[in-house]
C-alpha positions in Angstrom: -12.1 -19.8 -6.5 -8.4 -18.2 -6.9 -7.1 -15.0 -5.3 -8.6 -11.8 -7.0 -6.2 -9.3 -8.3 -6.3 -6.3 -9.3 -4.0 -5.1 -12.2 -3.9 -2.5 -15.2 -1.1 -2.0 -17.3 -0.7 1.9 -16.8 0.6 0.9 -13.2 4.0 2.0 -15.4 4.0 5.1 -15.8 7.4 4.3 -18.2 10.2 5.9 -15.9 13.6 5.9 -17.1 15.4 2.9 -15.7 17.4 4.4 -13.3 15.3 6.8 -11.6 15.1 6.4 -7.8 11.5 5.2 -8.4 11.4 1.6 -9.5 8.6 2.0 -12.2 9.5 -1.3 -14.4 9.0 -3.2 -11.0 4.9 -3.3 -11.9 5.2 -5.4 -15.6 7.7 -7.4 -13.5 5.6 -8.2 -11.1 2.6 -9.2 -13.4 5.3 -11.3 -14.8 6.0 -12.8 -11.8 3.2 -14.0 -10.9 2.4 -15.1 -13.8 5.4 -17.6 -13.6 3.7 -18.6 -10.3 0.3 -19.8 -11.6 -1.6 -17.0 -10.1 -2.5 -14.5 -12.9 -5.4 -16.8 -14.7 -7.8 -14.6 -16.4 -9.9 -15.7 -13.8 -7.9 -13.8 -10.8 -7.4 -10.9 -13.1 -9.8 -7.7 -12.6 -8.8 -4.7 -14.6 -9.4 -1.4 -12.9 -10.7 1.7 -13.9 -9.5 5.2 -12.8 -10.8 6.7 -9.2 -13.4 9.8 -9.9 -12.4 13.4 -9.0 -15.5 12.3 -6.5 -13.2 9.8 -4.7 -10.4 11.5 -4.6 -12.0 14.8 -3.2 -13.4 12.7 -0.3 -9.3 12.5 1.0 -7.4 15.3 -1.1 -8.0 18.8 -1.2 -10.1 19.9 -4.3 -7.7 22.2 -5.8 -4.9 19.6 -5.2 -7.0 16.7 -6.9 -7.4 19.0 -10.3 -3.9 20.2 -10.4 -3.7 16.4 -10.6 -6.2 15.4 -13.1 -5.1 18.8 -15.3 -1.3 18.1 -15.0 -0.5 21.8 -13.6 0.7 20.8 -9.8 3.4 23.1 -8.7 6.6 22.6 -9.4 7.5 22.7 -5.5 4.6 20.1 -4.9 6.2 17.6 -7.3 9.8 17.9 -6.0 8.3 16.8 -3.1 6.7 14.5 -5.1 9.8 13.3 -6.7 8.5 13.6 -10.4 6.9 15.6 -12.4 3.1 15.2 -13.0 2.6 14.8 -16.5 -0.4 12.7 -18.5 0.6 8.8 -17.4 2.1 9.9 -13.4 -0.8 11.3 -13.3 -3.4 8.2 -15.1 -1.3 5.8 -13.4 -2.6 7.8 -10.0 -5.6 7.4 -10.5 -6.1 3.9 -11.9 -3.8 3.1 -8.4 -6.0 4.6 -6.1 -9.1 2.6 -8.5 -7.1 -0.2 -8.0 -7.1 -0.4 -4.3 -10.8 0.7 -4.3 -11.6 -2.2 -6.4 -9.1 -5.0 -4.7 -11.2 -3.3 -0.9 -14.7 -4.6 -2.6 -13.4 -7.7 -4.0 -11.7 -8.7 -0.5 -15.8 -7.8 1.3 -17.0 -10.1 -1.3 -14.5 -12.2 -1.2 -12.1 -11.9 1.9 -9.1 -11.2 0.5 -7.6 -9.2 -2.7 -4.8 -7.7 -3.8 -4.0 -4.5 -6.0 -0.5 -4.9 -7.4 0.2 -1.4 -6.3 -0.7 0.9 -4.3 0.5 2.1 -0.7 0.7 5.6 -1.5 1.1 6.8 2.4 2.8 9.6 2.1 0.3 11.6 0.0 -1.2 14.3 2.4 -4.9 15.6 2.1 -3.1 19.0 0.7 -0.1 17.3 -1.7 1.7 14.5 -2.8 5.3 13.5 -1.2 7.2 10.6 -1.1 6.8 9.2 -4.8 3.0 9.6 -3.8 0.5 11.6 -6.0 -3.5 10.4 -4.2 -3.1 8.3 -1.2 -5.0 5.9 -2.2 -5.9 3.1 1.0 -6.8 6.9 2.4 -9.5 7.2 -0.3 -10.3 3.6 -0.3 -11.6 4.1 3.5 -13.6 7.2 3.2 -15.1 5.3 0.1 -16.2 1.8 1.9 -17.6 4.5 4.6 -19.2 7.2 2.4 -21.0 4.4 1.1 -21.7 2.3 4.3 -19.6 -0.5 2.8 -17.7 -1.1 6.1 -17.9 1.3 9.5 -14.5 0.0 10.6 -11.5 -0.1 9.0 -8.2 -1.2 10.5 -5.1 0.2 8.4 -1.8 -1.8 9.1 0.8 -0.2 7.2 4.4 -2.1 7.1 6.1 -0.2 4.9 9.9 0.5 6.4 8.5 4.6 6.1 5.8 5.7 8.3 2.4 6.3 7.1 2.1 10.0 7.6 -0.2 10.7 4.9 -2.0 8.3 6.4 -2.5 9.7 9.3 -3.1 13.0 8.4 -5.8 12.6 6.3 -7.4 9.9 8.9 -6.9 11.5 11.8 -10.3 12.6 12.6 -12.4 10.2 11.2 -13.3 7.4 13.6 -14.2 5.0 11.5 -10.4 4.1 10.6 -7.6 2.8 12.7 -4.2 3.9 12.2 -1.3 1.5 12.6 2.1 1.8 11.1 5.4 -0.4 12.0 8.8 1.5 10.5 12.0 2.2 10.6 12.7 4.9 12.8 15.5 7.0 11.6 13.9 6.7 7.6 11.4 8.7 5.7 9.8 11.1 7.3 12.0 13.4 8.7 8.9 14.7 10.4 6.4 11.8 11.7 2.2 12.4 11.9 1.0 10.6 14.7 -1.4 7.9 13.8 -3.6 6.2 16.0 -0.7 3.9 16.7 3.2 4.0 15.5 5.7 1.5 16.5 9.4 2.9 15.7 12.6 0.0 14.7 15.5 1.0 14.9 18.4 0.8 12.4 19.6 -3.1 11.4 16.0 -4.5 13.1 16.4 -8.4 11.5 13.9 -11.0 11.3 13.7 -12.1 14.6 13.0 -9.0 16.7 11.3 -7.6 13.7 9.0 -10.6 14.0 8.6 -10.7 17.6 7.5 -7.2 17.9 4.4 -7.6 15.7 3.6 -10.9 16.8 2.5 -8.8 19.9 0.7 -6.3 18.3 -1.6 -8.1 15.9 -4.3 -9.3 19.3 -4.3 -5.9 20.6 -5.5 -4.6 17.1 -7.8 -7.1 16.8 -9.4 -6.6 20.3 -9.6 -3.3 19.3 -12.8 -3.7 17.1 -14.4 -5.7 15.1 -13.0 -4.9 12.3 -14.8 -5.1 9.0 -11.8 -4.8 6.2 -7.9 -4.7 7.0 -6.1 -2.7 4.7 -2.4 -4.3 4.7 0.1 -2.5 3.4 2.9 -5.1 2.5 5.9 -3.0 1.8 9.0 -4.8 1.1 11.4 -1.6 1.9 12.4 -3.9 5.2 14.4 -5.9 3.0 18.5 -6.1 3.9 18.8 -5.3 0.8 16.4 -2.1 -0.3 18.5 0.7 -0.4 16.4 3.2 1.2 15.3 0.6 3.6 17.9 0.2 6.6 16.6 -2.3 7.7 16.8 -6.3 7.8 14.4 -8.8 6.9 15.4 -11.7 4.7 12.7 -12.9 2.0 11.9 -15.4 4.9 11.0 -12.7 7.3 8.8 -11.1 4.7 7.3 -14.3 4.2 6.6 -15.0 7.7 4.9 -11.3 8.3 2.6 -11.5 5.7 1.7 -15.0 7.1 1.5 -13.9 10.6 -0.7 -10.5 9.1 -3.1 -12.3 6.8 -3.6 -15.4 8.7 -3.9 -13.8 12.1 -7.0 -10.8 10.3 -8.2 -14.2 8.2 -8.4 -16.7 11.5 -10.7 -14.1 12.5 -13.0 -13.8 9.7 -11.5 -10.8 8.7 -11.3 -9.4 5.3 -8.0 -8.4 3.9 -6.9 -6.0 1.1 -3.7 -6.0 0.6 -1.4 -3.7 -1.7 2.1 -3.7 -2.4 3.9 -0.5 -1.0 7.5 0.2 -1.1 10.8 -1.3 -2.2 13.6 0.3 -3.9 16.2 -1.9 -5.3 18.6 -1.4 -8.6 18.0 -5.2 -8.6 14.4 -4.9 -10.3 13.5 -8.8 -10.7 14.4 -9.2 -6.7 12.2 -6.7 -5.8 9.5 -7.7 -8.0 9.8 -11.4 -7.0 9.8 -9.8 -3.2 6.8 -8.2 -4.1 5.1 -11.6 -5.1 5.7 -12.9 -1.5 2.6 -11.2 -0.6 0.5 -12.7 -3.1 1.7 -16.3 -2.7 1.3 -15.6 1.0 -2.5 -14.0 0.0 -3.3 -17.2 -2.4 -3.2 -19.3 0.4 -5.9 -17.6 1.9 -8.4 -17.1 -1.5 
């Protein structure tokens, strides 16, 4: 069985090529996966939009209705970073549905990945920071609501702190949130996760991996996790324009190997989402995102 990958062509909402959010990375990621032999028909799964009832488990009902009807107030659109028109609204619903589908596939097969997701700045009341809906938070609450999982771990290694995930899940005892991120990066005002590790600017491969290696056994000792959501943001890379850390491609690969290998060795399912990555060289960025799928495929 190949690595199960969730995708939809409308993950690309068609932004201008000079937009700060590099929307073209989604089709380019699929090109990279095809070039690596990872996107065969028996590996690909097409998602459906997440229904409003699922979205409202994590987000305020009025905000969900605003996104679906494309009537988000301008002030909130500014905090998100782009207008919420029909393509953005559909994309947000699809990406969330994709993470839920990837989680179900991970529970069935041990590991699965979404070619989008990791929208961790979307809070209960609204979106922010290029994030419209918080797919990992929604997926966690859907699994809990359905009884498909009781103990969920979120491992968020995007360079930005997972403030929205922390906000939504702060009172949910069935989910433990962990974020390791750049100390001096967005958001300025952090919302405390269950566990946060803040790294100084310029942290490179060796220091990053040493810190991660110490924390993974602590996380796995906290509970018998039913599933791990792994946000494998590549904005920790040295060439990322919003990152301020200094990992190499080799460091990204070693990080993904460390996380996935640790939890799969314990028999814990892993659902991977791609998280952030911001570069003017979008093909290189897509190749960095492809590392998650290359590593995950060795555990399928």
